[in-house]
Steps between C-alpha positions, in 0.01 A plus 500: 500500500286212639226565246751478216617161624140373532423626149812332365400170670153525357645555149728195542206295625281600194792421268536157658137412447492657155805295388321184626685416813196345661410311185863374461470345851176333409650358182797370697268323733313348209831366362560329838148364534559152344791437744297618792210281384722190491623565855149574635346195329778276635451628852120466466562129405700443813245674716210305342691169554568590866147610582307232306724209611481355146778515239299719259650326200256664262619841604861421423404333166325823400772731633780328313372584146435859625863530600607338167293764317655789698854362436423455127362853482824638654703300248271616215557866585877445536529321164300766312620518146707183504427162356558325832144532626385157383798327657447692824131404514579132434768503772264662743219250423735203556649647816161577662362163385789343692417706809136399469584132467723525805218656697269223381746230611530656843130503551427143380804314621537305814668795660153655544447247782827608665445873471217713635325755288714790630820324402362416159390859445845620588655246260270627221596859571864399488445353156314808384784717630754291320309521176468877519871539594621274221278680249650827616852368445411362158328818391768722658214672691630613844141574625402140442817383688416726792133382499612135502756571776233677707266203466786262592579706814134510587497122533708475824342812634154348447607176663634692798177701533300178497725352771506819707127590464428452870806702602400782262147485638630535857729790403217674327268448798767635733553807286120565491482454878794740549333754271172477682670532842696797380184668368310428821779650722531798273129570515501461874789749534325748271176475695666548834689800365184664379 
């Protein structure tokens, strides 16, 4: 009876791989890759700004057209076969140019004297999140809306991590010390038992 169940499970497993179950998962991941890339690149920008202590304006200026391209590609796929592609591309170009101009104004205005580089980086990430979210609404692309919302939520979280860095370091050190003490006591008990 058990061997029949094992053979049936093996047949089902072969059928899954023959139909392309594994390949379907890889294709699904490839479809999500542009959104993941936007999130990762946005978070890298915040980390770079925090670590370097400079606003990293060039990074954000390069990242904005990349996001514009991804949003335009999503709209291009959605509008396949319709005559609305040119209007969508023009709208995306104007929208992302406005985001880029807003970023430029933040970096060159007198507010740069009032804000440190961390705060400026968070403001630039907020503008990027807003651009991605608005593009998602305009293109009726829920994944872009989720990506923009994730970036927007990442702003206060990143600010909190920057403020609580010492606290997080102390908690991490305490957990490591607790783990080492537990390991030491456990080894000592095992040695005395042997």
